[in-house]
C-alpha positions as CSV (number, residue, x, y, z in Angstrom):
1,X,-48.1,19.7,-4.9
2,X,-49.3,23.4,-4.1
3,X,-46.7,25.9,-3.4
4,X,-48.0,26.2,0.3
5,X,-47.7,22.5,0.9
6,X,-44.1,22.3,-0.6
7,X,-43.1,25.2,1.7
8,X,-44.4,23.5,4.8
9,X,-43.1,20.2,3.8
10,X,-39.3,21.8,3.6
11,X,-39.9,23.4,6.9
12,X,-41.0,20.1,8.6
13,X,-37.7,18.5,7.1
14,X,-35.5,21.1,8.6
15,X,-37.0,21.9,12.0
16,X,-36.0,25.1,13.6
17,X,-33.6,24.4,16.3
18,X,-31.8,26.6,19.1
19,X,-28.1,26.3,19.7
20,X,-28.4,25.2,23.3
21,X,-27.8,21.5,23.8
22,X,-25.3,21.1,21.2
23,X,-21.8,20.7,21.0
24,X,-19.2,23.5,19.8
25,X,-18.1,22.6,16.1
26,X,-14.8,23.3,14.7
27,X,-13.8,22.6,11.0
28,X,-10.1,22.1,10.0
29,X,-8.6,22.4,6.6
30,X,-5.5,20.6,5.8
31,X,-3.3,21.9,3.0
32,X,-1.1,19.1,1.8
33,X,2.8,19.8,0.9
34,X,2.4,17.9,-2.2
35,X,-0.4,20.1,-3.6
36,X,0.7,23.6,-3.3
37,X,-0.4,24.8,-6.6
38,X,-2.9,26.9,-8.3
39,X,-5.7,24.3,-8.9
40,X,-5.7,23.8,-5.2
41,X,-5.5,27.3,-4.3
42,X,-8.4,28.1,-6.4
43,X,-10.3,25.1,-4.8
44,X,-9.3,26.5,-1.1
45,X,-10.9,29.9,-2.4
46,X,-14.0,28.4,-3.5
47,X,-13.9,26.4,-0.2
48,X,-13.7,29.4,2.0
49,X,-16.5,31.1,0.2
50,X,-18.8,28.0,0.5
51,X,-18.0,28.0,4.3
52,X,-18.7,31.7,4.7
53,X,-21.9,31.3,2.9
54,X,-23.0,28.9,5.5
55,X,-21.5,30.8,8.5
56,X,-18.9,28.3,9.3
57,X,-15.5,29.6,10.1
58,X,-12.4,27.6,9.1
59,X,-9.1,26.7,10.8
60,X,-6.8,26.4,7.7
61,X,-3.6,24.6,8.3
62,X,-0.9,25.5,6.0
63,X,2.1,23.4,5.2
64,X,5.6,25.2,4.5
65,X,4.9,24.7,0.8
66,X,1.9,26.4,0.7
67,X,3.2,29.4,2.8
68,X,5.9,29.9,0.0
69,X,3.4,29.9,-2.7
70,X,1.3,32.5,-0.9
71,X,4.2,34.5,0.2
72,X,5.3,34.9,-3.5
73,X,2.1,36.3,-4.4
74,X,0.7,39.5,-3.1
75,X,-2.8,38.8,-4.1
76,X,-2.8,35.3,-2.3
77,X,-1.3,36.8,0.8
78,X,-4.0,39.5,0.8
79,X,-6.7,37.0,0.4
80,X,-5.4,35.2,3.5
81,X,-5.3,38.4,5.5
82,X,-8.9,39.0,4.4
83,X,-10.0,35.5,5.7
84,X,-8.3,36.3,9.1
85,X,-10.7,39.5,9.0
86,X,-13.5,37.1,8.4
87,X,-13.0,35.4,11.5
88,X,-11.0,32.2,10.0
89,X,-7.7,31.1,11.7
90,X,-4.5,30.3,10.1
91,X,-2.7,27.5,11.7
92,X,0.2,24.9,11.0
93,X,0.2,21.5,9.4
94,X,3.3,19.2,9.2
95,X,4.1,15.8,7.6
96,X,6.8,14.5,10.0
97,X,9.7,12.2,9.0
98,X,9.3,9.2,11.4
99,X,5.7,9.0,11.5
100,X,5.4,8.9,7.5
101,X,7.8,6.0,7.4
102,X,4.8,4.0,8.6
103,X,2.2,5.7,6.7
104,X,1.1,6.4,2.9
105,X,2.0,10.0,2.9
106,X,4.6,12.2,1.8
107,X,7.4,13.8,4.3
108,X,7.4,17.7,3.9
109,X,11.0,17.8,4.4
110,X,11.2,19.5,7.6
111,X,12.6,17.8,11.0
112,X,14.4,18.4,14.1
113,X,16.1,15.0,13.8
114,X,19.8,15.1,13.0
115,X,20.4,15.0,9.3
116,X,22.4,11.6,9.6
117,X,19.6,9.9,11.2
118,X,17.6,10.5,8.0
119,X,17.8,7.5,5.9
120,X,20.2,8.0,2.9
121,X,17.4,7.5,0.3
122,X,15.4,10.4,1.8
123,X,18.2,13.1,2.6
124,X,17.7,14.7,-0.9
125,X,14.2,15.7,0.5
126,X,15.5,17.5,3.7
127,X,14.5,21.2,3.6
128,X,15.4,22.3,7.1
129,X,14.5,22.1,10.8
130,X,11.4,23.2,12.3
131,X,12.7,26.8,12.8
132,X,13.0,27.1,9.0
133,X,9.6,25.7,8.8
134,X,8.1,28.2,11.3
135,X,9.8,31.0,9.7
136,X,7.6,30.5,6.5
137,X,4.6,30.0,8.5
138,X,5.0,33.0,10.8
139,X,5.5,35.2,7.7
140,X,1.9,34.7,6.7
141,X,-0.8,37.2,8.0
142,X,-1.9,36.8,11.6
143,X,-0.5,34.6,14.6
144,X,0.1,30.9,14.6
145,X,-1.5,29.3,17.8
146,X,-2.8,26.0,16.7
147,X,-1.8,23.1,14.5
148,X,-2.2,19.3,13.3
149,X,1.7,18.2,13.1
150,X,0.8,14.4,12.8
151,X,3.3,13.2,15.7
152,X,2.4,9.7,15.9
153,X,5.8,8.4,16.2
154,X,7.4,9.7,19.5
155,X,10.6,10.5,17.8
156,X,8.8,13.3,15.9
157,X,7.6,15.0,19.1
158,X,10.9,17.2,18.9
159,X,9.2,18.7,15.9
160,X,6.5,20.3,18.1
161,X,7.0,24.2,18.2
162,X,6.1,25.7,21.4
163,X,4.4,28.7,20.0
164,X,1.5,26.5,19.4
165,X,-0.6,26.1,22.2
166,X,-3.3,24.1,20.6
167,X,-3.3,20.9,18.9
168,X,-5.5,18.9,17.0
169,X,-5.6,15.3,15.5
170,X,-7.6,12.0,14.7
171,X,-9.1,10.2,11.7
172,X,-11.9,7.9,12.9
173,X,-15.5,9.0,13.2
174,X,-15.2,8.7,17.1
175,X,-12.3,11.2,17.1
176,X,-14.8,14.0,16.3
177,X,-16.1,14.2,19.9
178,X,-13.6,15.4,22.5
179,X,-13.0,17.7,25.4
180,X,-9.6,19.7,25.6
181,X,-6.9,17.6,27.0
182,X,-3.6,19.2,28.5
183,X,-0.6,17.6,27.5
184,X,3.2,17.9,27.0
185,X,4.4,17.4,23.6
186,X,8.3,17.9,23.2
187,X,8.4,19.8,26.6
188,X,5.6,22.3,25.4
189,X,2.4,22.5,27.1
190,X,-0.6,22.2,24.9
191,X,-4.2,21.7,24.9
192,X,-5.4,19.2,22.4
193,X,-8.7,18.3,20.5
194,X,-9.7,15.6,18.3
195,X,-11.3,15.7,14.7
196,X,-12.8,13.1,12.3
197,X,-12.2,12.9,8.4
198,X,-15.1,14.4,6.6
199,X,-14.4,12.3,3.7
200,X,-14.5,8.6,4.2
201,X,-17.0,8.8,7.2
202,X,-19.9,6.4,6.7
203,X,-22.8,8.2,5.2
204,X,-24.8,10.0,8.0
205,X,-22.4,8.8,10.7
206,X,-21.1,12.3,11.7
207,X,-24.6,13.7,11.6
208,X,-25.8,11.1,13.9
209,X,-23.0,11.3,16.3
210,X,-23.3,15.2,16.4
211,X,-27.0,14.7,17.3
212,X,-25.9,12.5,20.3
213,X,-23.0,14.8,21.5
214,X,-23.6,17.1,24.6
215,X,-23.1,20.8,24.8
216,X,-19.8,20.3,26.8
217,X,-18.0,18.6,24.2
218,X,-16.3,19.9,21.1
219,X,-17.2,18.3,17.6
220,X,-14.2,18.4,15.5
221,X,-14.1,17.7,11.7
222,X,-11.3,17.8,9.1
223,X,-11.0,18.1,5.2
224,X,-8.5,18.4,2.8
225,X,-8.5,20.7,-0.1
226,X,-8.1,17.6,-2.6
227,X,-11.0,16.2,-0.7
228,X,-13.1,19.2,-1.7
229,X,-12.1,19.0,-5.3
230,X,-13.1,15.4,-5.6
231,X,-16.4,15.6,-3.4
232,X,-17.4,19.2,-3.1
233,X,-21.0,18.3,-2.2
234,X,-20.1,16.3,1.0
235,X,-18.6,19.6,2.1
236,X,-21.7,21.7,1.2
237,X,-23.8,19.0,3.1
238,X,-22.0,19.2,6.2
239,X,-21.8,22.8,6.3
240,X,-25.6,23.1,5.5
241,X,-26.0,20.7,8.3
242,X,-24.2,22.8,10.6
243,X,-26.0,26.0,9.5
244,X,-29.3,24.4,10.0
245,X,-28.6,23.1,13.3
246,X,-27.1,26.4,14.6
247,X,-28.5,29.3,12.6
248,X,-26.9,32.0,14.6
249,X,-23.6,30.3,14.5
250,X,-23.2,30.3,18.4
251,X,-21.9,27.0,18.8
252,X,-19.2,27.3,16.1
253,X,-15.7,28.6,16.1
254,X,-11.9,28.0,15.2
255,X,-9.8,25.9,17.1
256,X,-8.1,28.9,18.9
257,X,-11.2,30.7,19.7
258,X,-12.9,27.7,21.0
259,X,-10.0,26.5,23.3
260,X,-9.3,30.2,24.3
261,X,-12.7,30.1,26.0
262,X,-11.7,27.2,28.0
263,X,-8.4,28.5,29.2
264,X,-4.9,28.2,27.8
265,X,-2.8,25.0,29.0
266,X,-0.8,25.2,32.3
C-alpha cells in the first residue's frame, strides 16, 4: 500500500468532527485507601501525563490515605499543585463504613457514626470522624468541591461534607449518561451526576453510548489507579477516542467546571 493510500485510509477511519451535538464528558480517577504507595503514585503520575497528551482534564479523587502520603512529600505536593495549574481537579473519595459491610471493598477508617455503633471487630480500623478526614483533604493544594463518597447505605449519609457541593456516583454503563440532579445528602444541598466504570464495561459499549448521547447530557466515566496499572491501553484508547471526537476539548471538563457552568445547587 502506498503512503498516500495509507494516510487516506487512516483519515477515513477517524473522520474529522466538531464538538457540537456531543455530550460534555468528565473523567474521574479514584485513588483507593488500600494502595496509597509509591507504585500507585507513579502510576497516577503516568496516567495524568497520558490524559494531558490527549487534552483530557481529570477529576482526581483522593482518599485520606493518599492525602497523608502526598502531604509527607514536598515533591508529591508540588506535583499535585502543578496538576491544578494544568486544569485538573482534586476531589474527595471515601469508603464509608455501613455501605462497605455489604460490598467487597475496604473501609477507609473514617465515619461520623458513633464508635460504639461500629462492630467490635472493626473498631481497631477506626481513624477518626469526617472532620478528621477533611482536615487531611483540605491540606492538599486547591479547594475541595466535589467527591464520590459512596454513600449507598442511608446510615452513611451523615458522612457527607457540606463543603462538597458536587457528587458523583455509579458503576453501570448506563450510569455514564446523566443530567445534574439537585438532592440533599445529610442535610447538605448537592448537585449529583453519574459515571460508569471504564474497566469492566463491555468492549465498545461506552463509545456506542457516547455516540448516542445528546449535547445536553453529561457523560461521566471513572477509572481507578489500580485499573490503569492492569489495563493501561483501555485508558489510552478511551482518552484517544475523546480527543478524536472533540479535538479542541470544547466538550470536556472536570466535575466542578462542568457543574459550575450549570449553576450550583439551591
